[in-house]
C-alpha positions as CSV (number, residue, x, y, z in Angstrom):
1,X,114.6,180.1,20.8
2,X,112.8,181.2,24.0
3,X,112.4,184.7,22.5
4,X,110.9,183.2,19.4
5,X,108.7,181.1,21.7
6,X,109.5,177.8,19.9
7,X,111.2,176.3,23.0
8,X,110.1,175.8,26.6
9,X,108.5,173.5,29.0
10,X,104.8,172.5,29.3
11,X,103.8,171.3,32.7
12,X,100.7,169.0,32.6
13,X,98.5,167.1,35.0
14,X,95.2,165.2,34.6
15,X,92.4,165.7,37.2
16,X,91.6,162.5,39.1
17,X,93.5,160.0,37.0
18,X,97.1,158.8,36.9
19,X,97.0,157.0,33.6
20,X,99.1,158.8,30.9
21,X,99.0,156.2,28.1
22,X,97.8,159.0,25.7
23,X,100.7,161.2,26.3
24,X,103.5,159.7,24.1
25,X,101.6,160.4,20.9
26,X,101.1,164.1,22.0
27,X,104.7,164.5,23.1
28,X,106.0,162.9,19.8
29,X,103.9,165.4,17.8
30,X,105.1,168.3,19.9
31,X,108.7,167.3,19.6
32,X,108.6,167.0,15.9
33,X,107.1,170.5,15.5
34,X,109.0,172.1,18.4
35,X,112.2,170.0,19.0
36,X,113.4,172.2,21.8
37,X,110.2,171.9,23.9
38,X,109.7,169.5,26.8
39,X,106.6,168.1,28.6
40,X,106.7,167.5,32.3
41,X,104.0,165.4,33.9
42,X,103.1,166.4,37.5
43,X,100.8,163.7,38.9
44,X,101.0,165.2,42.4
45,X,98.5,167.8,41.3
46,X,95.8,165.3,40.2
47,X,93.7,166.1,43.3
48,X,93.5,169.9,42.8
49,X,95.0,171.0,39.5
50,X,93.1,174.3,39.5
51,X,95.0,175.4,42.6
52,X,98.2,174.3,40.9
53,X,97.3,176.4,37.8
54,X,96.6,179.4,40.0
55,X,99.9,178.9,41.9
56,X,101.8,178.7,38.6
57,X,102.9,175.1,39.2
58,X,101.0,173.9,36.1
59,X,100.5,175.2,32.6
60,X,97.8,172.9,31.5
61,X,95.3,170.7,33.4
62,X,93.1,168.0,31.8
63,X,89.8,168.4,33.8
64,X,86.6,166.5,34.1
65,X,84.6,169.5,35.1
66,X,84.6,173.1,33.9
67,X,86.0,175.6,36.4
68,X,83.8,178.3,37.9
69,X,86.9,180.4,38.5
70,X,87.0,183.4,36.1
71,X,90.8,183.2,36.1
72,X,90.7,179.9,34.4
73,X,90.0,179.4,30.6
74,X,88.4,176.1,29.8
75,X,88.4,174.4,26.4
76,X,86.1,171.4,25.7
77,X,88.1,168.4,24.6
78,X,85.7,165.3,24.4
79,X,82.9,163.3,25.9
80,X,83.9,160.1,27.5
81,X,81.9,157.1,28.8
82,X,82.3,155.8,32.3
83,X,82.1,152.0,32.3
84,X,82.1,149.1,34.7
85,X,85.6,147.5,34.4
86,X,85.8,143.7,35.0
87,X,88.2,140.9,34.4
88,X,87.5,138.9,31.2
89,X,86.2,135.9,33.2
90,X,83.8,137.9,35.3
91,X,80.1,137.0,34.8
92,X,79.4,140.6,33.5
93,X,82.0,140.4,30.8
94,X,79.5,139.3,28.1
95,X,76.7,141.6,29.2
96,X,75.4,144.5,27.2
97,X,75.1,146.6,30.4
98,X,74.9,146.5,34.2
99,X,72.7,148.4,36.6
100,X,73.6,150.5,39.6
101,X,72.1,147.9,41.8
102,X,74.5,145.3,40.4
103,X,77.5,147.6,41.0
104,X,76.4,148.1,44.6
105,X,76.5,144.3,45.2
106,X,80.2,144.0,44.3
107,X,83.5,144.9,45.9
108,X,83.9,148.2,44.2
109,X,87.2,150.0,43.6
110,X,86.7,153.7,42.9
111,X,89.2,156.4,42.0
112,X,88.3,159.0,44.6
113,X,89.2,160.3,48.0
114,X,85.8,159.7,49.6
115,X,82.2,159.0,49.0
116,X,81.3,162.7,48.5
117,X,84.1,163.2,46.0
118,X,83.1,160.2,43.8
119,X,81.6,160.8,40.4
120,X,80.3,157.3,40.4
121,X,78.5,157.7,43.8
122,X,77.1,161.1,42.8
123,X,76.0,160.3,39.2
124,X,75.3,156.6,39.3
125,X,74.6,155.1,42.7
126,X,72.8,157.9,44.6
127,X,70.3,158.7,41.8
128,X,69.4,155.0,41.7
129,X,68.8,155.1,45.5
130,X,71.5,152.5,46.2
131,X,74.6,152.4,48.5
132,X,77.8,150.5,47.9
133,X,78.8,149.1,51.3
134,X,81.9,147.3,49.9
135,X,83.7,150.3,48.4
136,X,87.5,151.0,48.5
137,X,88.7,154.4,47.4
138,X,92.1,154.2,45.7
139,X,93.7,157.1,43.8
140,X,95.9,155.1,41.6
141,X,94.5,153.9,38.2
142,X,97.1,151.2,37.9
143,X,96.3,149.9,41.4
144,X,92.6,149.7,40.6
145,X,93.2,147.8,37.4
146,X,95.5,145.3,39.2
147,X,92.7,144.6,41.7
148,X,90.2,144.1,38.9
149,X,92.6,141.8,37.0
150,X,93.2,139.7,40.1
151,X,89.4,139.2,40.5
152,X,89.2,141.1,43.7
153,X,86.4,143.3,42.6
154,X,85.2,145.6,39.8
155,X,85.6,149.3,39.1
156,X,84.0,152.2,37.2
157,X,86.4,154.3,35.1
158,X,86.4,156.5,32.1
159,X,87.3,154.6,28.9
160,X,90.0,157.1,27.8
161,X,91.9,156.6,31.0
162,X,92.2,152.8,30.4
163,X,92.1,152.6,26.6
164,X,95.4,150.7,26.3
165,X,94.4,148.1,28.9
166,X,91.1,147.6,27.2
167,X,92.8,147.1,23.9
168,X,95.1,144.5,25.4
169,X,92.1,142.4,26.6
170,X,93.3,142.4,30.2
171,X,90.0,143.9,31.3
172,X,86.6,144.3,29.8
173,X,84.3,147.4,29.7
174,X,80.6,147.0,30.3
175,X,78.2,149.9,29.8
176,X,76.3,151.2,32.9
177,X,72.6,151.3,32.1
178,X,71.1,151.1,28.6
179,X,72.2,154.6,27.6
180,X,75.6,154.7,29.4
181,X,77.1,157.3,31.7
182,X,79.1,160.1,30.0
183,X,81.2,163.0,31.2
184,X,82.9,165.9,29.4
185,X,86.6,166.6,29.7
186,X,88.3,170.0,29.4
187,X,91.7,171.6,28.9
188,X,92.1,174.3,31.6
189,X,94.7,177.1,31.5
190,X,95.2,180.4,33.2
191,X,93.2,183.1,31.6
192,X,95.5,185.6,29.9
193,X,98.6,183.4,30.2
194,X,101.3,184.2,27.6
195,X,100.4,182.2,24.4
196,X,103.1,180.0,22.9
197,X,102.8,177.9,19.7
198,X,102.8,174.7,21.7
199,X,100.3,175.8,24.4
């Protein structure tokens, strides 16, 4: 089976986010087509999946930026909207959109290591000339969602990473600005890696 390349292991990590609600449907489709294949999730590489690809610890990384490294092959996946995430009883829950200034006035939970690593700071707050003095950086999607559900603050997250929680009604998504804030996602693999049917 390995010689025919219809068996093997696919090691995956998603850059910056620890939510994997989307994975079961993909694994199910993979198993039906290639019953002897397995998927291993390696969340420890969410911070730097490119280094993990180059060190052969990963086969596939779901990235929110294209890599400048020529050793990496990027494939565009989709555009996703970053939204303000609030509990259903929050005053913003019924709004069409919120402004960066409004975000800056709240206790803000962001998925990032620091101010300089934050997409929200770089793409939303700084261009608007506002700072967010009450910001907590927490690299755990589930932890951020629990803080929001408990009414301890708000967050900004991509809708794909929290789709199942949005569908459940446990939190609400509110657009940022009239036009929204969007980001492209990519599948990244090593350039020239052996091709298999399931990779």
